[in-house]
C-alpha positions in Angstrom: -19.1 10.1 4.4 -16.9 9.9 7.5 -14.7 6.8 7.3 -12.2 5.2 9.6 -9.4 3.9 7.5 -6.6 1.5 8.3 -3.3 1.6 6.5 -1.1 -1.5 7.0 2.7 -1.5 6.6 5.7 -3.6 7.2 6.7 -3.7 10.7 9.0 -0.7 11.5 7.5 1.6 9.0 4.7 2.8 11.1 6.4 6.2 12.0 7.1 7.0 8.3 3.6 5.9 7.3 2.0 8.0 10.1 3.9 11.1 9.1 2.7 10.6 5.3 -0.9 10.3 6.5 -0.6 13.5 8.5 1.1 15.2 5.6 -2.2 14.4 3.5 -4.2 16.2 6.2 -5.7 13.3 7.9 -6.0 12.7 11.7 -4.1 9.7 13.0 -6.0 8.1 15.8 -4.0 5.0 16.6 -0.9 3.1 15.7 0.0 -0.6 16.5 2.6 -2.8 14.9 2.1 -2.9 11.1 -1.0 -0.6 10.9 -2.0 3.0 11.4 -5.7 4.0 11.8 -6.8 7.4 10.7 -10.0 9.4 10.0 -10.9 10.3 6.5 -13.6 10.2 3.8 -14.2 8.9 0.2 -11.5 11.3 -1.1 -9.1 9.9 1.5 -9.6 6.5 0.0 -8.4 7.6 -3.4 -5.6 10.0 -2.0 -4.1 7.4 0.4 -4.0 4.7 -2.1 -2.3 7.0 -4.7 0.0 8.9 -2.4 1.2 6.7 0.5 4.6 5.4 -0.1 5.0 3.2 2.8 1.6 1.5 3.0 0.7 -2.0 1.9 -3.0 -1.7 1.8 -5.8 0.7 2.6 -8.9 -0.7 4.5 -12.2 0.8 5.5 -12.8 -0.2 9.1 -16.4 -1.3 9.3 -16.3 -2.0 13.0 -14.6 -3.5 16.1 -15.9 -5.6 19.0 -14.8 -8.2 21.6 -15.1 -11.8 20.2 -14.2 -14.5 22.7 -16.6 -17.0 21.1 -18.0 -17.8 17.6 -21.4 -16.5 18.9 -19.8 -13.2 19.7 -18.0 -13.0 16.3 -21.3 -13.8 14.6 -23.5 -11.3 16.4 -20.8 -8.5 16.3 -20.3 -9.0 12.6 -24.0 -9.1 11.8 -24.7 -5.8 13.8 -22.3 -3.9 11.4 -23.7 -1.8 8.5 -22.5 -3.9 5.6 -25.3 -2.9 3.1 -23.9 0.7 3.5 -21.0 -0.6 1.3 -21.9 -3.8 -0.4 -24.7 -4.0 -3.0 -27.2 -6.7 -3.5 -25.3 -8.3 -6.4 -21.8 -7.7 -5.2 -19.3 -10.4 -4.1 -17.8 -10.4 -0.6 -15.3 -13.1 0.0 -13.7 -13.3 3.6 -10.2 -13.7 4.7 -8.3 -12.7 7.9 -5.9 -13.3 10.7 -6.1 -14.1 14.5 -3.2 -13.4 16.9 -3.1 -14.1 20.6 -6.9 -14.8 20.7 -9.4 -17.5 21.8 -10.6 -17.8 18.3 -7.6 -19.1 16.3 -9.1 -21.3 13.6 -9.0 -19.1 10.5 -11.4 -21.3 8.3 -14.0 -21.3 11.1 -13.8 -17.6 11.6 -14.0 -17.1 7.8 -17.3 -19.1 7.7 -18.8 -17.4 10.7 -18.1 -13.9 9.3 -19.3 -14.8 5.9 -22.7 -16.1 7.4 -23.0 -13.1 9.5 -22.6 -10.6 6.6 -25.2 -12.7 4.6 -27.6 -12.5 7.6 -27.2 -8.7 8.0 -28.3 -7.9 4.3 -31.8 -9.3 3.8 -33.5 -6.3 5.8 -32.1 -3.9 3.3 -32.4 -5.8 0.2 -35.3 -8.2 0.9 -33.6 -11.4 -0.3 -31.8 -14.2 1.5 -29.8 -15.6 -1.5 -27.0 -13.4 -3.0 -25.6 -14.1 -6.5 -22.3 -12.4 -5.8 -21.7 -11.7 -9.5 -21.0 -8.0 -9.2 -18.1 -6.0 -7.9 -15.8 -7.7 -5.4 -15.6 -6.3 -1.8 -12.9 -8.2 -0.1 -13.8 -8.5 3.6 -10.8 -9.0 6.1 -11.0 -9.7 9.8 -8.3 -9.1 12.2 -8.5 -10.5 15.7 -5.9 -9.4 18.2 -6.2 -10.1 21.9 -9.8 -11.0 21.4 -10.6 -7.8 19.7 -12.2 -8.4 16.3 -11.7 -5.6 13.6 -13.9 -6.1 10.4 -12.6 -4.2 7.2 -13.1 -3.9 3.5 -10.0 -3.8 1.3 -9.8 -0.8 -1.0 -6.4 -1.5 -2.7 -6.8 -4.8 -4.4 -3.3 -5.7 -5.4 -1.0 -4.7 -2.6 0.4 -1.2 -2.8 4.0 -2.1 -2.9 3.4 -3.3 -6.4 3.6 0.1 -8.1 3.5 -1.5 -11.6 7.0 -0.5 -12.9 8.9 -3.7 -11.8 7.7 -6.2 -14.4 10.9 -8.0 -14.0 13.0 -8.8 -11.0 15.7 -11.3 -9.9 15.6 -13.6 -7.0 14.5 -12.3 -3.5 13.5 -8.8 -4.8 13.1 -6.1 -2.1 9.6 -4.7 -1.7 9.0 -1.3 -3.1 7.7 0.0 0.2 10.8 -1.2 2.1 13.1 0.3 -0.7 11.3 3.6 -0.3 12.0 3.6 3.4 15.6 2.8 2.9 15.9 5.6 0.4 14.3 8.0 2.9 16.5 7.1 5.8 19.5 8.0 3.6 18.1 11.5 3.2 18.2 11.8 -0.5 18.7 15.5 -1.8 19.8 17.5 -4.7 23.5 18.0 -5.5 24.4 14.9 -3.4 24.9 11.8 -5.4 22.7 8.8 -4.4 24.3 5.6 -5.3 23.3 1.9 -4.9 26.3 -0.1 -5.8 24.5 -3.5 -5.7 21.2 -2.4 -7.3 19.7 -5.7 -8.2 16.5 -4.6 -10.1 17.1 -0.9 -9.2 14.2 -0.6 -6.7 16.0 1.7 -4.2 17.3 4.1 -6.7 14.0 4.3 -8.4 12.2 4.9 -5.2 14.6 7.6 -4.2 14.2 9.3 -7.6 10.3 9.1 -7.3 10.4 10.5 -3.8 12.8 13.4 -4.7 10.5 14.4 -7.8 7.3 13.8 -5.8 6.0 11.1 -8.2 3.1 9.4 -6.4 3.7 5.7 -6.1 0.1 4.7 -7.1 -0.1 7.2 -10.0 0.0 4.6 -12.7 -1.9 1.7 -11.2 -5.5 0.8 -10.5 -7.3 0.0 -7.1 -10.2 -2.2 -6.1 -12.2 0.8 -4.8 -12.2 2.4 -8.2 -15.2 0.0 -8.7 -17.0 0.7 -5.5 -20.3 2.7 -5.8 -19.7 4.9 -2.7 -16.4 6.2 -4.1 -17.4 8.4 -7.0 -15.2 8.1 -10.2 -14.5 11.9 -10.3 -12.7 11.6 -6.9 -10.1 9.3 -8.5 -9.9 11.7 -11.5 -9.2 14.7 -9.2 -6.7 12.6 -7.1 -4.7 11.8 -10.2 -4.8 15.3 -11.3 -3.5 16.5 -8.1 -0.7 13.9 -8.1 0.3 15.0 -11.6 0.3 18.8 -10.6 2.6 18.1 -7.6 5.4 16.4 -9.7 8.7 18.1 -9.6 11.7 18.2 -11.9 14.8 18.4 -9.7 18.6 18.2 -10.1 18.6 15.0 -8.2 21.0 12.3 -9.5 21.2 8.6 -8.6 23.5 5.8 -9.8 22.4 2.2 -9.9 25.2 -0.2 -10.6 25.8 -3.9 -10.4 28.4 -6.4 -11.4 25.7 -8.5 -13.0 24.8 -7.1 -16.6 21.4 -8.7 -16.4 20.6 -6.7 -13.3 21.6 -3.6 -15.0 19.4 -4.2 -18.0 16.5 -5.0 -15.8 17.1 -1.8 -13.9 17.1 0.2 -17.0 13.7 -1.2 -18.2 12.3 -0.6 -14.6 13.5 3.0 -14.8 11.8 3.6 -18.1 8.4 2.2 -16.7 8.7 4.3 -13.6 9.5 7.4 -15.6 12.7 8.1 -13.8 15.4 7.7 -16.5 16.2 11.3 -16.4 17.4 10.9 -12.7 18.8 7.4 -12.5 21.9 6.2 -14.3 22.2 2.5 -14.5 25.5 0.8 -15.3 27.7 -2.3 -14.8 30.3 -1.9 -12.0 31.8 -4.1 -9.4 31.3 -2.6 -6.0 34.8 -3.5 -5.0 36.1 -1.2 -7.6 34.4 1.8 -6.3 36.4 4.1 -4.0 36.5 7.7 -2.8 39.4 9.8 -3.6 40.7 13.2 -4.8 38.9 16.2 -3.5 36.2 15.6 -0.9 33.0 13.9 -2.2 34.6 12.7 -5.4 33.7 9.1 -6.4 36.2 7.3 -8.5 35.5 4.0 -10.5 38.6 2.2 -11.5 
């Protein structure tokens, strides 16, 4: 099945995300602030969720249309092929956003979209009341400049939650942003990567995962794993591919902090992320780190 997919990201990471999508072999068709749209299929749903390092969520785009009134929002939504994705017993809650548009009341838009989806189903299933006791298909609308885009979330829990960071201190950095910071520092073998104020170690961990080609979503689950139109063997093959592509490099990262609690949390996170071999976590005041001796030497007093 040919699908139009939307990968969302933090503002400023669109370029990195777009390059990742193209590296997976998919055609990027549009980019706006915070989202990249591309063409894929059922396999792309699995691969993009597992492999994309900078994405926050992966959506299936069901359709787009102009909606300057609630009537247009209702009719446009009802005309889409929701039964191609949602079964007769499945749940389909609605949430969304509206920016710079005539329709700005989110609760009203939610109610209209929900009603329209319900009205689109009876012809396929022959019923007008839906139990919604089955698999959850989270519908999301995004209205920008009066253009409504209707989507289904395939990720479930946001993709920045890789699963390795069970503990964090105040104001933790998102894993996706940490990955972008690591990428812009150009990590490479035989060059020490050092985060001297590591917090929970996220930047060093993301750098180690990147350098050893450890897919960020390898150890977690996704909402679309329960979707009937994405066969289970696709997920199995995608994880096998991710495992086959793992590397074992000579990359080395230091994660230090003056707070011993940070160091202990970093060590635990490194274990869960499977990067203990490449990340050394230890206590050190950043003010006591200096360069000296021969070029490139790092000295800790």
